[in-house]
VOBA-376368 format. One record per residue (C-alpha): residue in one letter; x, y, z. Coordinates in steps of 0.2 Angstrom, whole numbers, plus 2048, in hexadecimal, padded with zeros to 3 digits. Layout:
<recs>
aXYZ
...
</recs>
This chain:
<recs>
m7FF800800
s8068117FB
f80B81F806
k7FE82A7FF
l7F081D802
r7F5819813
k7F482C817
i7E382D810
l7DC81E81A
k7E282782A
p7D382E835
q7DF83D839
f7DE842827
w7CB843825
e7C984B836
t7D4859830
r7CC85B820
l7BA85C829
l7C1869834
l7C7874826
a7B687181D
k7AC87682D
i7B7886830
f7B588B81E
y7A388881D
l7A189182F
f7AB8A0827
m79F8A1818
f78F8A0823
s7988AE82F
l79B8BA81F
l7898B6819
f7828BA82A
l78B8CA82D
r7868CF81A
l7738CC820
f7778D5830
y77D8E4827
l76F8E481A
q7628E0825
i7678EA836
i7738F8832
k76D8FC820
h75C8F9825
r75590C825
y75F90F815
y75790080B
l745904813
r74891580C
k74C90F7FB
a73D9047FB
k732911800
e73A91C7F2
r7359107E5
s72390C7EE
v71F91C7F7
v71F92E7F1
r72293A7FF
y71D94D7FD
v72395A809
l717964811
k720975813
a71C97E824
p71798F823
r72399D829
g71F9A7839
q7169B8837
i7209C883C
i7159D4844
t7199E684A
s7159EB85B
d7059F5855
g6FF9E584D
v7039E783B
i7089D8832
i7199DC828
a71C9CA822
t7109BB820
n70B9AD815
r6FF9AB806
a6FA99B7FD
v6FF9997EA
f6FF98C7DD
q7119877D8
l71597D7C7
y72396F7CB
v72C9647BF
d7339547C3
v7449517BD
d74493E7BC
a73393C7B5
i73694A7A7
k7469437A1
g74794078E
k73694A78D
e73B95C791
d738963780
k72795B77E
v72296078F
f72897178F
l72097577E
r70F970784
l71297B795
s71898A78A
k707989781
l6FD987791
l70699479B
k70899F78C
e71B9A178F
s72A99E783
f73098D781
g742993783
e73E99C793
l73798D79B
k746983796
e75299079D
r7499917AD
y74997E7B0
a75B97E7AB
f75F98A7B8
g7549837C5
r75C9717C3
k76D97A7CA
y76597E7DA
s7579707DC
f75895C7E0
g7499527D9
r73F95F7D2
v73E9717CB
l7339807CF
l72E9857BE
k7219927C2
r71B99A7D1
n70C9A27D6
l70099C7C8
k6F09A47C3
w6E099B7C5
n6DD9997B1
e6EF9937B0
v6ED9867BE
a6DD9807B5
r6E497F7A4
v6F49747AB
i6E99697B7
t6DD9637A9
r6EC95E79E
l6F89567AB
y6F59467A2
y70094C794
l70C9547A0
p7179477A8
g72194D7B8
v71795D7B9
s70D9607C9
i7049707D0
e7059727E4
v6FC97F7EF
e70A9857FA
s70D993807
e7189A1801
r71F9AF80A
y7179BF808
y71D9D180D
p70E9DD80A
w7179ED80F
g7269EA803
k7349F7802
p7329FF813
y7369EF81D
f7449E8812
h7539EC81C
l74A9E982D
v7419D7828
g74D9D281A
y7469C480F
v7479B280B
a74C9A87FD
r74E9967F6
i75B98D7FF
t76B9877F6
k7709767F3
r77F97A7FF
e77498080C
y76897180B
m77696580D
r77B96E81C
k76B971823
k76096181E
d76295982E
q759968835
g74996482D
y74B96F81C
s74796980C
i74F96E7FB
e73F9787F7
d73F982807
y742995808
i74F99C815
g7519AD81D
r75F9B7815
r7609C781E
g7589D182C
i74C9C9838
e7479BB82C
r75A9B682E
a75E9BA840
f74D9B0845
e74D9A3838
k74D995845
e73C99D84E
l7359A183D
k738991834
g72C98483B
r72D972838
n72996A826
g71C95C826
y71A94F819
i70E942810
e71193180A
i7089297FC
e7099177F6
k70F9177E3
d70C9077D8
a7188FF7CC
y71190A7BE
g71491A7C8
r70191C7CC
l6FD9247DD
g6F291B7EA
k6ED91D7FC
i6F6928808
i70091F814
k70792C81F
k70493F822
v70D94A82E
k70695C82F
p71396A82F
i71697583E
p71498783A
g724993840
k72199E84F
d71A9B184C
l7269BF851
v71E9CF85A
l72C9DD857
t72F9EC861
v72E9F6850
r71FA0284E
h718A0183D
r713A1583C
y725A19842
q72CA0E834
m721A15826
a725A2782C
a737A2482C
y737A1B81A
k72CA2A813
l739A36819
l748A2D812
k741A29801
g74CA2F7F3
k75AA307FE
s769A24800
a766A24814
a764A1A824
f758A1E832
v757A14842
a74CA19851
i74DA10863
s745A10874
p750A17883
k751A03887
g7579FE877
a7489F886D
i7479FB85B
l739A06856
a73DA09844
m74BA04838
v74BA0B826
s759A0B819
t758A12807
p758A0E7FA
a74F9FD7FC
v7499EE7F2
d7389E67F3
p73B9D57FD
q72E9CC7F3
k7389CD7E5
f7449C17EB
i7369B47EB
e72E9B97DB
g7409BB7D2
f7489C97CB
s74B9CB7B8
y75D9CD7B2
r75C9E07AF
e7549E37C0
w7619D97C9
r7709E37BF
r7679F37C2
i7679EE7D6
q7799E97D6
k77F9F87CC
n775A067D7
p782A107DE
f779A137F0
h7799FF7F3
p7669FB7F6
l76A9EA7FD
t7759F180B
n76D9F681B
k776A0681F
v770A06831
l77C9F8834
m7899FF82A
p798A09831
y79BA1B82B
p7A6A29834
p79BA31842
g7A1A4383F
s79BA4F84C
t78FA44854
f79EA3B85D
k7A3A4B866
v797A48874
i7A1A39879
t7B2A43876
a7A9A4F883
f7A5A4088F
a7B8A3A88E
g7BEA4C891
l7B3A4E8A1
e7B9A3C8A7
a7CBA408A3
g7CBA528AC
v7D0A5A89D
i7BFA6489D
k7C0A6A8B0
n7B1A778AE
v7A3A778A1
f7A3A898A0
q7B5A8B89E
t7B8A9388C
i7C6A9287E
y7C7A9C86F
c7C2A9585E
p7CBA9F850
g7C4A93843
y7D4A87846
f7DEA7E852
v7F0A7D853
y7F8A6D859
k80BA68857
r80DA75849
r7FFA6F841
r7EFA7983D
f7DEA6F83F
g7D0A78838
c7BFA7A83F
w7AFA7D834
k7AEA8F83A
s7B5A9C847
h7AAA9B856
g7B3AA7862
n7B2AA3875
v7ABA91876
n7A8A88886
f7A0A75888
f78FA79884
k793A84875
a7A0A7986F
i792A6B86D
y784A75868
e78EA7F85A
s798A6F857
c7A9A79859
d7B7A6D853
t7C4A7785C
y7BEA7586D
f7BEA6286A
y7D0A62861
w7D5A6B872
v7CDA5E87D
a7D4A50872
s7E6A58873
s7E7A52885
l7DEA42882
d7E6A31880
v7E0A28872
d7DDA1887A
f7D4A21889
l7C8A2887B
a7C6A17872
r7C1A0F884
v7B4A1E887
a7ADA1A875
k7ACA07879
k7A2A0B889
f795A1287D
g794A04873
l79FA09864
g7AA9FC85C
e79E9EE861
k78F9E685B
t77E9ED864
g7779DC869
l76C9DC85B
n7749CB856
w7729CE841
a7809C7836
e77F9D682C
e7839E383A
k7969EA839
r79F9EE848
g7A79FE843
i7B8A03848
v7BFA0C858
p7D1A0F855
t7DEA0D861
r7F2A0C861
e7F19F9860
w7E39FA853
k7EEA05848
k7FE9FB84B
k7F69EB846
v7EC9F2837
f7F89FE830
k8099F9837
t80DA0A83D
i80BA1484D
w7FCA20853
y802A3384F
p7FAA3F85C
g7F2A4984F
e7E6A3B84A
t7DFA3B85C
l7D7A4D857
y7CFA46847
f7C8A38853
a7C2A43860
i7B6A4C852
g7B0A3B84B
q7BCA3A83C
g7CCA32838
y7CBA1E83A
l7BBA1E845
s7ACA1783E
a79BA13846
t78AA0D840
p77AA18842
l773A0B84E
q783A0B858
m782A1F859
a76FA1D85D
r774A1186C
a781A1D872
y775A2B873
m768A2087C
a775A1E88A
i776A3188B
a764A3288A
n760A26898
g76FA2B8A3
g77CA1D89F
s772A0D89D
l779A0388D
y76B9F8888
k76D9EB87B
i7639EE86B
w7549E3869
v7459E185C
v73C9D2861
k7309D686F
a7289C586F
i7289B4866
r7169AC865
d712999862
p70399A855
i6FD98885B
s6FF98A86E
k6FC99C86E
q70C99D87B
e7169AC87B
k7289AF880
y72B9C1884
f73C9CB883
s7429D888F
p7509E688D
v7619E1893
i76F9EC899
e77E9E8892
t7889F589D
k786A058A8
i790A138A4
v794A1B8B5
p79DA2C8B4
r7A8A348C1
d79CA428C3
g789A3F8C1
r788A508B9
y791A4A8AA
f781A448A1
y776A538A6
w783A5F89E
i784A5588E
q771A5488D
k76FA66890
a77BA69882
l771A5F876
i761A6787A
e76AA78877
t770A71866
v75EA6E860
e758A7F868
k765A8B862
g774A8185A
t777A7684A
g769A6B84D
k75AA7984D
a752A7083E
a74CA62849
k742A6D855
v731A69858
k726A74862
g71EA6C871
l72CA5E871
w73CA5C87B
v74AA5886D
a75CA57870
g769A50863
k778A5585B
t77DA57847
g78CA4F83E
t794A5282E
a79FA4482A
q7ADA4881E
v7ADA3B80F
i7BCA45806
s7C5A5580B
s7BCA66809
k7C8A6C7FB
w7C5A5C7F2
l7B2A5F7F4
k7B3A707ED
e7BDA6A7DE
r7B1A5B7D9
k79EA5F7D7
g792A527DA
r787A4A7E7
r793A3B7E9
w7A1A467F0
e795A4E7FE
h798A4A810
h78DA3F81A
a77FA48823
w77CA42836
f770A46843
v76EA3A853
s761A41860
y753A3C86C
a743A4486F
g732A4387A
r725A4D883
t72DA4D894
q73BA41894
p744A37886
e738A2B87D
i741A2886C
i753A29867
t757A2A854
a766A2B848
v764A32837
l772A2F82A
v771A36817
e780A2F80D
h788A3F804
g779A4980B
g784A5880F
h782A61821
g77AA5882F
g770A68835
s768A6B825
v765A5981E
a764A4D82C
a75DA5783A
p74CA5C830
i74AA4A82D
a74BA46841
g73FA54843
e732A4F837
f732A3E83E
y730A43850
k720A4E849
e719A3F841
c71DA33851
f714A4085D
n707A44852
m70DA57852
t702A62847
s70AA6E83B
e704A7C847
n70FA76854
r71FA77849
p728A8784D
</recs>
């Protein structure tokens, strides 16, 4: 018997082979088990969704956005029902020309325009494209009766954002626009669908989470031929929450009327920081961001030199002479101004380190009060010549300059309060003493937004309390009717060395309106206090050489008014308007007249 045969007949040989076979089969069954476990357990949701996609049609029921309402009950942003025409990308594949030709006849629109709209919509949509919005009844009837010949076409009733007041509220309320693919990929886990609209600016953006609501959906059974059957599941959408603002409609409309035709900004706040009106002109109708712009309309907006898309209330400008009250406070705090009745002589200029700094006119003998109400640059050059720039910057920051106001809007800018360190970091050079003099009169590197200046004057008007700016008074749940109210928040309290400092500044601001540069804001029967400002854009010499409005200085007027005490604080800025006393102050005066229902007979 051969060696191989003896080996095969041994029991150990077969036992080894049997063991190897068992291991092999065990390994194979383990792989099958793990694969089944992966498919049935781990990927269960994925394949269930895929199966449902083939047998179930799911439609998103978009949640209506919350309404935005003024404090006096006027609805400034709401929703309306509209008919929307959608085209399913997959269902229409290979039949585009035939379907669009039929639609062009039914809708009485050009074939090429429909195809162009579809091609553009595919770039920003998944699954289906919104081909036409806000269909009329006769268009709906013509399309619905022929849906059998229009594969992939559907008409749905949806809730669309509606802004009944248009331009006056554009920069305050903002607008909504369709979500982009990139935003959708980032936000789909937050309940957004690719067909949703999202807040872009203003209140719509800042309170997107509250206004959004939660989408619902409906699932309908679909057979192998694509025919719809019974409803499997329906989840109702939850509407967004309503916002009740601190803004008063009458104030807002009055401000817009006064600024119409100008490139300007206006903001009115309460002594505790609540926004009562906010207007920036020129403006755009927010409804157009939903309806869509034509190419010419959009190019006209983009090329407009007065920037209608920019909220000027939140943009920084040199504050000019309106900043002098802060310099005055710094001079009192530092002990530079030891006596408010002490006078210096203004010959029309101030000489500092052999350099002449000009004043806008010769004022003669000037004390603290006259310096403010006649806006004497020389007096403030004198104060600044003894002030450290970093000390003046610290005082400016106490009044909220160089920082955001608490509004929490993405478009709000901080402005600039310059310091030695800031200049070294930005320009890689030292701070020169003469630059402090320009800083003291609101020029040079200093910049502040109209909202920041209104907030600074609020602190002067109320005796030193710097409140955070707020615009929403209450958030209301439309289902439960529960309301969440907001209250004013003090950010800081400005405590002067002497309690009379604010009184002296207030007295000087009253005199500015009574007999100084702000006389155009005077309203008989009202207590008005304020400060004019003419912020230089280019030097006066260059201004004389260049004719045209775009070279004029910015006109400022920041003030507060009331019958017996401050009730409203306002900041008016007219871009390239000229002198604050002749351009911005009259706007404030007319606004106060409207707000307090002063008749023309009460005007001086």
